[in-house]
N, C-alpha and C positions, 0 to 999 in steps of 0.2 A: 506475445505472451515474454517473451525472452528479452525484446527490447524495452518490453512497457518496465519489465524491472530493471531492468538495467537503469534507467531515467529514471525510475523513483528512487530507484539507490542512488542517482547521484545528487536529486532534489534533498532529500532527505539526509544524507550527510551534511548539505551546508547546511542547512534547519540546524542542526542537532550542534554541529561542529559552535552553532554562535549564541543557544544557549546555558540557561545556570545549571551548570549540570549537579547540582545541588537539590536543586526544585521538582523533589515525586509527590507524585498523584495518584489517588487511589485508582484503580482498577477500573476499566470503564464496562460498564454493562448495557445490551440493550434491554431496555424494559415496557413492553407493549409497541413495541418496534417505534421508542423511542428513544435518540438520547442529549444528552446535555453532560455539557463539561466544560469544565474551564482551561481556559487558554493564554499566557500570564506574557508570551513577548512577541504579539500582534503592536505593530508600530508602523500600522498602514490602516488610510482609511477604509472601514472591514464594514459594510452593513447588512448582505446578503451572500449568503451561502452555497454552493448548490451542488448538489450530488452527482458527477456525470458519468456515466454510463460510454460504452464502447469510445473511450479517450484518446486523443492523441499528444505525444506531450513534443515538443518544440525546447531544441537545447544549443544555444552558438561555444562552438569550441575555437577558442584563442590559445595563443601560448603566451605563458607565463614566465619573464626573462627573471623571476625571480629566484623560482623552485626549478627551474629548467625542464617543464611537464607541461602535455597539451592539458589546458581545464575546461573546464563545461557550465553552466549556471543555465536551469534553465527559462524561455523566454515567454511560452505559452503552454496553455493546456486548454483544447476544443472537445466537443464531445454531446452526448444527446443530455437533456434536463432528465434525472430520472424523479427528484426532492429535491425540494428547496426549504431552507430553514433561515435561519438568522442569527449575527453577533453582535449581542450588546455589554456593556457593562466588563467586557473581560471574557462572555459567556455565552460558547458555540450552539444551539439547539436545532436538533429539526426531528423531524416524522416521517420515519420511513414508510414504505407504501404496502399495504400488508400482500401487495400479488402483482407481478414485475414482467411489464408485456411477453412477448417470445422474442422478440426481435434484438433483444437487450440480452439473452442467453445463449450460449456455444454449451457444446458438451466439453467435457474436460479436457478429451483428448483428440477434440473435433475429429475427423478422417479416423486418424490412428489409430492401429492394436492398442490398448492400455500395456507398458512396457512391462519385462520378465521382470517379476520381483515386486510388481503393487499389486497389490488385490482391494479389488472396488465392491463393495457390498451390492453399488447397482451399476453398472455397468454405461447406463444410458442416462444419470443425472445430467443436469442441465444449468448450469451457474454463468452469472453475471463476470464479469472480468473486465480487466481497467478501468474500472474505477474511482475516482479520485475525489474528496472534496473541497472544492476552487470559492475560495474570498473572491466577492465584487464590492465595488464603493456605491456610491448612492447614484451617480452615475451609469451603471451598470458596465463600468470598466472591472476585467479582472483581473488584481492585484496579486495573488498569492494562492498556496496549498495549504490546509492544513493536514498533518501528519498526528498520526499516533507510533512512538516506534522509541527507542534506544540506540543509542554508539556506546561501543563500550571501547572507547580510547586505548586497553590496558592489551583486549585480545582482539583489537578491531574488527569484531563480532558487531555484522550491521542487525536492527531487530527493526522490524515491516509491520503495522496492523494495518487490515484494512477489511473496511465491508463487503459483504458478499452472501449474496440471496440465492438460493439452492431450491429448484422446485418439488426434491422429495428428499428423502433421509438417505446419506450416504455415509460411512465409514468407509477410506484409504487408507491402506498400510503399506508399509514397505520398503524398499528403495531401491534405486538403481541409475549408474554412470556410463558417462559419454568422454569417450576417450579420443573421437576423430576429429576433436577440433579443438581451434588450437590454444581455447580458453577450457581447459578438461573440469567435468563436474560431475559433482555426484548429487543425488535428489534425493531428499527424503522424507516420507507422508508420518504422520500422525496425527490424523484428524478424525472428526465423528461429525458430523455436519450434520444439523439438524433442518428439516424442509422450514425455509424462511431467511430473515438475517443471521447471518454470526459475522464473526470476527474470526480473519485467518492471519496466524501468525506468522510470517519468512524468517528466519533467522540463518543466515550470510553469515562465509567467513571462510577467508582464504586459505591454505599452510605455505604460503610464499615461496613457492613451486611451481604454478602457476595452473594450479586445482582451487575451484571454488565448491563449497560444499553450503549447499539448503534445504533447510528444514523446514519443512511448511506443519502447523500444527493448529488445534484449538483452544488447546491448552495457554491463558496467558502465563507465561512466563516471568510475568514481576518487573517492579523498574522501570517499569514503561509510565510515556507521558505525554500530553498533547505540546503542537508546535505548530507554528505558521512559517512558513517562506517564503516570502515575498519573489514576485517575478522579476529578473533584470533587463 
């Protein structure tokens, strides 16, 4: 999951860096398992949209002579189709399934114990992980990904929203830190998931000294919009 989040951060950063910063949109809600949103920056042939579960993202890493850094670009996304929608006249519409097959569901912490400092009202809850909205052209070729989020250039905070299905209600709160890896991290939870489809918001920021803080919440932080990021 950490790898998927990292690659998603890479892709969403590039997508939001290239879009209109002033083009705000109203908050997106899931109504009767349906989503219908406007995405204004699509500049590719997109006809169908698939929600892929158990996804893997491929990234191409190259050296950028201008910045003197290694940079990456998303080249492909693979996974199993869990729902299908359409994109027409700048609008993405999709009907989400009322229930999800068990093969798409995994425990919140796999076989790991819940970290000290984190409280879960249901330790046996399962949900979808690695779920992405992928656009396809009329020939069935993947062309890019749809993201709902925000990049705050002033604070360098990235906010990503993702669709997640839970097989039961669960409240997750608390925090824990990992100080053993090269990139140290602090994880904060403030979630009230309902059985069925939810939006999960991940707020990521760094302190400039090697620590990454990620807050996961079910409360929309506001100012988010939908953008499209082409595959390279």
